[in-house]
N, C-alpha and C positions, 0 to 999 in steps of 0.2 A: 254713692257708697263705694263703688269700685275705685273711683279717683282718690277718695280719702284713704282707703286701704293701701293703694299704691304709694301714696305720699308717706304713710307711716312705715311701710316696708323699706322705702328708700332711706328714710331717716334712720332706721335701725341699722342699715348697712353703712351709713356715713359715720355714725357716732358710737360704734361698739366699744372702742377703746376709752371713750369718755365715760361711758356707763361704768366700765370696770374701775375707773378712778373716782367714781362717785361725784362727778361733776354734774351740776344741776342745770336746769333750764335757765335760771338766773345767771349762772356763770357764762353760758353761751350768749345770752342777750348782751351781757357786759363786754365780752371779749371778742366777739365775731363781727365781721362787717356784714351784718344781716340785711334783710330786705328793707328795713326802715332807715338804713344808713347808706347802702351802696348806691342808691340812685341820685344822691345829691352830694355836692362838695361844699363844705363850709369855707367861705372866703374871708369873712371878717366877724369878730365878736365886738360888740359895743356894750360893755357890761356896766351896769349901774347898781351899786350896793350901798345901802344905808345901815350903819351899825347902831344897835341899841345896847349900850354898855350896862344898862340897868338890869336887863334880863338875859343878856348874852344871846340875843337874837339878831337876825339880819332880814332885810327885805329889799326888793328891787326887781330888776328885769334885765334880760340879755337880748339885744337885737342881733339876731344871727342872720347875716347876709349869706346867700347861697346861690349856687348855679346847678341846674340839673345836669346830670351826666349821661342821660339817655332819653330817648323819646318815650319810653315806657317807664312806669314807676310803680311802687308798691301801693301808692295811695295814702301813705302816712309817713310822718317823720318819727324816728325813734329819738326822743330827747331824754337824756339821762339826768336824773336828780335823785340823790340817795336819801333814803329815809333817815331822819324824820322830816326832811325838808318837804314842802308842799308847793305844787304848782297851782297858781291862782287862775290864770287864763293864758290863752295863746291867740295871737292876732297875726294873720297873714297879710303882708303889705306887698302889693304888686302894682306895676304901672310904669309910667314914663317919668323921667326927671322933669319934663316940661309941664306936667299936669299933676293935679292932686292925686295922691296915691289911693288906690282902691284897698280898703281895709275890710277883712272878713274875720269874724270871730270863729275859731275852730273848736270842734269838740275833741275831747281826749279821754283816754282811759289809762289807768295805772296798772303796771305789772311789776310789782316789787320796786326796784330802783329805776325802772324805765317807764316813760310815758309814751303812749302812741297818740300822736297828734294828727288828726285826720284831715286831709284835703277835702274840699267839697265833693259830694257824690262819689266817694271812693270807698275802699274796703272798711269793713268793721271787723276787728279781730277779737276772737275769744281764745285766750291762751291759758291753759292749765299749767301748773308748775311741774310739768313732766315733759321732758324733751321729746318723748315719743307720742305725745297726744296733742300737738299743736294743730289747730284747725283754723283755716282762713275762709271766711265767707265773703264772696265778692258781690258788691253792688254793681260794679262796672268791670266786667271781665276783661275788657280790652286794655284797661289801665292807661288810657291815653293822657298825655300831658295836656294841660289847659291850652286852648288855642291862642295863637299870637305870641309874639316875643316881648317879654317884659324886660325893660332896662333895670328895673329894681325888683328883686325878689328877697324878701326879708320875713323871718319868723320872729315875732316879739313874744318872749316868754316871761310872764310875771310870776314871782314866787316869793316865799317867805319861810321862816322857820328858825329853829335853834340848831345850828350845824353840830354835827358830831364833834365831841371834844377829844383831841388826840391824847391817848394815854401815855404814849412813849414816842413823842415826836423826835426825829423825823421818820421813825420806822413804821409808824402807822399814820393814817390820815385824819385830819380834822383841825379844829381851831385850838389855838393856845391862848388862853386868857390869863395873863400873868401881870405882875407888877414889878417894876424895877426896884432897886435898893432904896430909892427915895419915896416909894409908894405910888408912883405914877403908873397908870395903865400901860401895858405893853402887850400888844395883840398881834398874832400872825397866824399863818395857816401852812400846812404841808399836805400834799395829796398824791405823791408819787406812789404808784401801785394801787392805792385805793381809788384814785381817779379824781379829777377836778369836780366831778358831779357831787362830791361830798359837800360842796358849798355853793356851786352855781350851776344852772341848767346849760347843757352843752351836748354836742355830739362827742361823747366820751370814748372816742376810739383813736388810738395812738397813730393810726395810719392816715388820719385826716387832720392836718393842722390848718387853722385859719391863716390866711396870708398876712394879716395884720390884726391889731386889736387896740381898742381904747378901753380904759378902765376909769370909771368915775366913782370915787369913794367919798361918802358923806360920813364924817366923824367929828368929834369935839374939836373946836377951833384951837384949844390950848395944846393940842397934840399935832404931830407931823405925820402925814401918811405918805409912804414911799411905795412905789410899784415899779413894774418893768418899763424899760425904755426911757423916754424923756418926759419931763414935767411940762405940760402945756398950759395949765392954768390953775389958780386957786381962787375960788369964789366963796364969799361969805353967804351962808344959807339963811341967816337971820334968826335961827332958833338955837344959837349957841354952837352950831356946827359949821364946818366949811367943807366945800366939795373940791377934792383934789382930782385933777384929770391928768392921767399919764397915758402914753401911747407908744406902741411899737409898730414899726413899719416893715418888719420882717416876719416871715412865718414863725409861729411859736406853738409848741405842743401844749396841750391843755393844762397839764400838771405844772408847767412852768409859770403860768399866770398866777400872780401872787400879790400880797400886800404886807406891809409892816406899819404898825401904828404905835407911836411912842414919843418920848421927849428927845427927839433927834436933833443933832447939830450936823453940819456939813463941812467937809473940806474936800479938796480934789486937786487934780493935776492934769496936764496935757502930756500924753505919751506920743512920741514921734515913732510911729510904727510903719509897717510895710505898705499900708494904704494911706499914709498921711497922719494927720493929727487925730488921736483918739482921746475922748474925754474919759477919765477915770475918776469916778466920784465915790466918796465914802460918807455914809450916813451912820452915825454912831450915837449911842446915848450920851448925853452931855457929860456924864460922870466918867465916860471911857475915852474922852477926846485925847488926853495926853498919851495914854497907852496906845491908842489906835495910830497916832502919828508916827510912832516907832514901829509897831508890829506890821502895819500895812505897807512898809517898804518892800515886803515880799511880793506885793502885787505887781509893780513894774518889772521886778526880776522874773516873776512868773510869765508875764506877757512877752518879755524878750526871749525867754527859753522856748515857749510854746509857739511863737511865731516862727522861730527857727525850725522846729521839728514839724509843725502841723500846717504852716502857712498862715496867712493873715487872719487876725481875729475876725470871726464871721459876722459881727454885728456893729460895724463902725457907725452906722446911721443911728443905732439905738444906744451906743455908748456902753461902758462897763461900770458896774457898781458893786461895792461890798456894803452890806447892810447888817448892822447888829441885829441878831435874832435871838429869841428866847428858847432856842434849841441848838443842837450841834452845828448843823449846816445843811444846805440843799442848793442844787445847781440852778435855781430859778434864773432863766435867761435874762441877761443884762442886769440882774439884781441878785447877785449871789448872797445867800443867807450865811452869815458868819456868827458862830457861837462857840469858838474854840478857846474862850477864856484868855485870849491874848497870850497863849503859850506856844512854844515850839512843839513840833510833833503832833500826835493825835491826843489832844487834851493833856499834853505833857508826857506822852508815852511814845516810844519808838516801836512801831508795829513790826519792824524787821529784826530788832535786837542787834543790828549792826552798828548802831551809833549814828549812821547817816540820817536816819529819820528824825533826829533832833536838831538838824541843821536848818530846818525850814518849817513853816506853819502848814500842817497837813490840810486844813480846810481850805485855805487860800489856793493851794496847789491842786488838790484833788477836785474840788468842786468847780474851780475855774477851768480845769481840763475838759469838763463836760460842755463847755461852750463850743468846743469842736466836736467831741464825741458824746452825743446825747441831745444837744440842742441844734447844732448845725446838721449833723447826721443823726436822725432819730429812727429807731427800730419801729416798724409798722405794728409789730405784735410784742406784747410784754414778754413773751417767751424768749425773745431775742435780745434781752437786756444786756447780754454780754457785750454787745456792740457799744453800749454806753460804758459799762463798768470795767470791762477788761482793759480797754484802751485808757480809761482814766486812771486805772491802777498802774498801768505801765508808764503813764505820763509822770508818775512820781519818780520812777527810776530815770526817766529821760531828763527831768528837771535836775536831779542829782548829778547825772552825767554832765550836763551842760556846765555846771558850776564847780563840780568836785572831781570829775574825771570818770573814765569808763570803769575802772576797778571799783570805785565807790558805788556806781550804779549796779554792777554785777553783785556786789556784796549785799546790796539792798534787796534785789530781786530774790537771790538765794535765801536770804534771811526770812522773807515773808512766807516761804513755803511751809513753815511750821504752823501757819494758820489754815492750811488747806484741810478740809474735812473729807472730801470724796464721799459725801453722803448720798448724793443723787446727781444726775446729769445737770450740766450748766444750762442747757436748752430745755425748756419745759414743754408742756402740751400747748399747741396752738389753738386760738379761737376761744379760750376760756379765761382770759385775763390771769394767767398763772405765771409767776416768776419761777425760774429754775433755782439751782443751788446758789447759796452765797459764795460758792467757789468761783463765781463769775468774776470776783475781784482778784484774789491771790493766784488761783490756778489759771484764770484767764490771762492775767499779766504774765505768768510764767510760760504759758503757751505762746504768747506773742514774742517773748524773749527767745524761746526755743526756735521759732520760725526765723527770727532775725539771725540766729547762729547758722541756720541752714542756708539762708540767702548769702551770708558770708560777704556782704558788701554793704557797708553802713550808708554809703551815699544812695545806693539803690533803695535801701530800706527807708531812709528818710524821704525819698521821693515818693515812695508808696504811701506813706502817712500823709504827705502834703497832697498827693494825687487823690486820695480818698476824699479829703475835704474839698477839693476843687471839683471833682467829678460828681459828687453827691451833695453839692452845696445847697443848703436849705431844703433838703429832701428827706423823705421817709424811705427806709430801705428794708430789705430782708437779709437774713444771714447769707443766703445763696449769693446775693449781689456782692456782698463784702468778700466772701470766700473766693468767688470767681475773679474779682478784681485783683486780689492779692496774688492768686496763682498766676493770672495772666501777666501781671506786671513783673513778677519775679521770674517768670519762665519756668516755674516748678509747680507740679501738681500737688497741692497741699490737701486735697480732699480727704485722704485717709488720716492726716494729722488732725484736721478739724473734727472728723468723726470720732477719733480717739479721745480728744481732750474735751470736746463740747457735748458729746452724746453718750459717753460712758463714764464710769467712775474708776476705770482701770488706769493704773500708772504703767506705761510700757516697761517691760523688763528686758534688759539686755543680758541674756544668759550666755555663759561661756563655760567651756570645759577644756581640760588639758588631756590630750591623747598622744602618747608617744612623743612627748616634747613639743607638740604643736597645739596652739590655741585655736578653738573653733567657737563661733558665736552665732546667735540667732535672736530674733524678737519673740517674746512670749507675752502672755497676758495682754493681748492687743486685738484690735478688730481684724477681720479677714483682709488679707492683702496689704497689711501695714508694712511699709517699706521705707520708713523715715531714715535718711542718712544721719550719722552721728559722728562727732569727733572723739577720738581717743588719743591717749598719749603713747607715742612710740618709744623705742628703747632709749632714745636720746632725750626724752622729755618733750619732744615737739608734738603739737597737735596735728593730727591727720584725720581725714574723713575715712570712714568705712561705710558700707552700704548693706546693712543686715536685711534679711527677709525672715520668713518663718521657718526656713530651712537652714541648717548649719552651713557656715562658710568658714574657710580657713583664714586666720588672721595673718598679718605679715610675720615672716619668720623671725625668730629670736624673742618674741614676746612670751613671757611666762604667765602673765595674767592680763586682765583688761581693766583699765582705768579710764572712765569716760570724763569728758569735759563737764565740770560742775554746772555750766550754764545751760545744759540740757535738762529739762525736767523729766527724768527717767530714773529707774533703779537699775542697779547692776547686781547680778546674782551668779555666783560660781556654783556649778553643778558638781556633785560628788561623783565618785566612781559608780 
């Protein structure tokens, strides 16, 4: 009893802020690297799914290859599969490649959207839906790993059910069962934020990506099934269905694994990029073929611009694809979902109001930018999604700059500020699968643009973007890693800048006053110690740096007021007498 009381007290100390935010036990299970996840690393998914178009259900299994990360373990896997999906059975396969595998059927219990799958002779968990009353009863207190070294360690999870239907894809997770204009079935899925466990069993934790994945989809033979990576085979199943096998050989985050089923036709090209020949494939509904051949000319333009800014496309081995989707778009790795209605801008709109946003297809540019920021570099926790979205947002400006010049890019970035809400911080709570403010797009992009002005060296800035993608190639990262890398490479401590823009809703105010013919300035509405340099216009109209702090400083002589460079996301306020 003393041990249980101690555990409960410790958990109360660890999670007080979560309690204040009304986060639940289920939120923590979903968002944290808990005991059922932390002891093992998912190395490969081999996913098999059969679609039943008659009742909108699926069935299948996922072969999850894994490696232990420690000699001790919790005694169970946490496998995520969201309601109303059901797990049917779980089989542990271990042994040597030279001999028949040893197969053991494992017991499991359900806790909401998580299943605890127990290794033989290891813990049984009783968990109430209250974060402060979790109790663990050990059968084997030492939690020793099974004896011997297994060349093969796989957990095979069989499942079935009717996946959640997305109400507003891609902003919520689930299946999209639609029909194209000709009445043919058109089916897809989105799961970012909600998690891939909305439709298949997995370790639904963003910090652990399988190193590779195979996807085997059984669907009607008169339709085409498209997925991530490369098509390996098409086999006739004999029941009016065919099995499409696709595979990626690169690490992939769970929500990027996807499928598209419809009356697709294909065309493509070879792009000669920084790492050689890259296949660029386009799968579109047959009725959209003519439009796609015109609109998708933005794809090689995108590739050229982004390889310049970010470095080589990160998935040459898996190729690049655009796929017609029954929703706006999504950055599914090597299989970008396209649903922008073959219009320039964002479904025909310029989000910046500058005019430049109508010079290119928003979905092709923005979603493809995620191949570098989001898919190559992935945040470990959903709370750090700014790493995906802020850089992808700024990529829109960089694309604009590459083809239309720096002034056009500046106008675009300044224009999108009108979309900033400053409703809550960009970085959310960690460990509970929570996203921060949607300001991770427009405000995050403006933060990066502001940092670029401070660095004041475009070649160095470009090298930082390329260096991020090289240093963290195919990795999951934290905000601190990205912040520290930028500061180190720039030779400037940006910690207060990141704190200001990512962790508060305050816009820094450059206050100034005129005393006896001299202008004085300081920072206000900012975090403690905020000392960001900023450019202002001098008497001749030339931009010069000043270095405000929270205490008043004298401006250069001769200035009667203070006008800041519009490229800094700040406000300027004149103080009265």
